[in-house]
N, C-alpha and C positions, 0 to 999 in steps of 0.2 A: 341267322341268330348266333352259329357257332363262329362263323368267321368274325364276327363282331366282337364276340367274346375272346377270341384269340389275338386280334388286333389291340384290344384293350388291354389284355394281360401284358403284351409285348410293350406296351407303353411304359410300364413300370420298371423302373431299375433294379427293383429287388426281384421281379419276376425272370427277367432276361439279364442275369447276373453277369454272363459271358457276352462278349462283343462278338460281332458275326467275324470278325478277324480270327479271334480265338478258334470259334468254331471251324473256321476254314483251316486252321492252322496244320499242315501236315505233320506227321510224325517225325520227331526229332531225329535225325542221323544217326546212326549207332557209333559213327565215327565221332559225333559230337558230345555224345553222351559218355563215352570211355574217357577215364583218365585212369593213368597207372603206368604200367611198362611193359611192353609187347617186346617178344625176344624170338628170335628164329635161328635155325642154325643149318648149315648145309655145305657146298662145294663149290669152288669157282674155279675155274681152269684158264689160264691166261698163257699163251705161248707154250703150250703144253705142259705147264707146271701148275699142279693143284695146289689151292689154297684153301683152309679149313674158313669158313664164313659164319660169322657171327653177328646177326642184324640185331640193332637196337633202337627201339622207338619208343622212349618215354613220352608222353603228355601230363601236364600239370596245369591246374587252375590256381590263382592265386587271387582271389577274391572276384573280380570283373576281369582281370587279366588272365589271358591263358598263354602257355608256350608248348609247341610241340618240337622235340628233336627226331631226327629219324637219319641213320648212317649204317654203313657197312665196316666190320672190322675183319680184314682177311690175314691169316697168320699162313705163313709157309710151312711146309714139312720140317724147315729148320728150326721151327719155333720163333721165327723174327716176323714182324708186320711187312707187309706188301709196302715197299718205298714209295710207289707210284700213286697211291692213296692217299699220302701224307706230304707231298712235295710240292705243293702250290697253295696260296689263301683260299683258293676256291675249294679247295678239298676239305677245309675247316668249315667254310661259311656253308657249303651244302649240308652241314648237318643240322641246321636250323630250318626245321620244316615250316613252321608258320609261328606268327605272332596274332594274338587275337584280344580283342576287347567286347566284351558282353556275349550274347547269345543271339543266335539268327533272329528269334521273335521279338527282341528287345527294341525298345525305342531307338537306343542309339547302340549300333553293332558295327564291329569293324573286323576284318581278317586280312591278312598278307601272308603270301605265300603258298603254300599247297591248298589248292580247295578241293572239298571233296564233298557232295551232295549239295551244293549251291543252287539256290532258288531265287528269283525273284519275280514277282507280281504273282505270289501265291502259286508258284510252279506253273503259272499259264505263259508265262513269257520266256523263261528260263527253269528247267527242273532237272534237279539232281545231277547237275554239272560237275565233273572232275577236270581240272586242268593239266594233270601231269600222267603220263601214260607210264613212265618207268623212271627208275632212281636214277638214272643216268640221264634223263631227258627232263630236268626239274624245271619247272618254270615259277616266277614269282606273280602270282595273280593276286586280285584284290576284291573282296564282295564288302558292300557296307551298306548300313540303313540309318536314316535319320528321320523320326517321326516325330514332329514338333505338335501333333493333335490335328490342327487345320489343315496343314499341309506337311509334305516331307518329301522323300526320294528314295530309290536304291540304286545301286550302280554294282556291276559285275563286269570285270575284266580278266581274260585268262591270261595275260600277261603284260606287266607293267612296262617290259622293254622290248618287246616283240611285237609285230601287229597280228592280231586275231580276234577273238571273241571280244565285243564291246557291248554292254546292254544297259540301258538308262531307264528308268522308270520314277518320273515326277508325279505327284499324288496330290490332290486336294479333297477335303470332305467339305463341300459347301454347307450342307444343312448344320454344321456345328457352328456357322456365323448366325444361325436364326435360332433367336432364344426359344420359341416355341418348338421346332423340331428337333433341338439340341437335346433335349430329355426324353426322345423318343429313341428307345434302346436299339433297334436295328437301324434306323432311319440316319440317324447320327454317325453310323459308320461307313456309309456308302461312299466309295471313293470315284 
């Protein structure tokens, strides 16, 4: 009798207000929650010459669009910038850490650049993936999600220009096509 009451209760959209996807959603990455300016300081030594290091990593959200910058400013003991950090176009380009649209749980989400805590398949296929091990070995990864209700997909690649991790997860929710089952809270979310 208790099982029948629970099953009947979950057929009502008002009782089961959250979808199973929302209930299974992992805690949002601290990296995704943070928006602002991160600063760091230190000393770097190149060829026996010390440089004061200022690390700057601002992140900002503009509506659905997000951008993150990440770079090092090295100043010699003579007060001048380290020339080798600014002599090639890549030196400027690598300051762009990522560009994103939406957030990981949204129906439309994409992020290009540095990936941190990236997951697909509710964390079963890939969980908490990070594609860059250091500032000097940056990779341009991609993670994206498109959910059209009945079907959709997720993709994650560690690097768009080098061979590495590629994960793809297409999905379909077949019970959304059946009028009777489309109104059942938990059943309509089965993928």
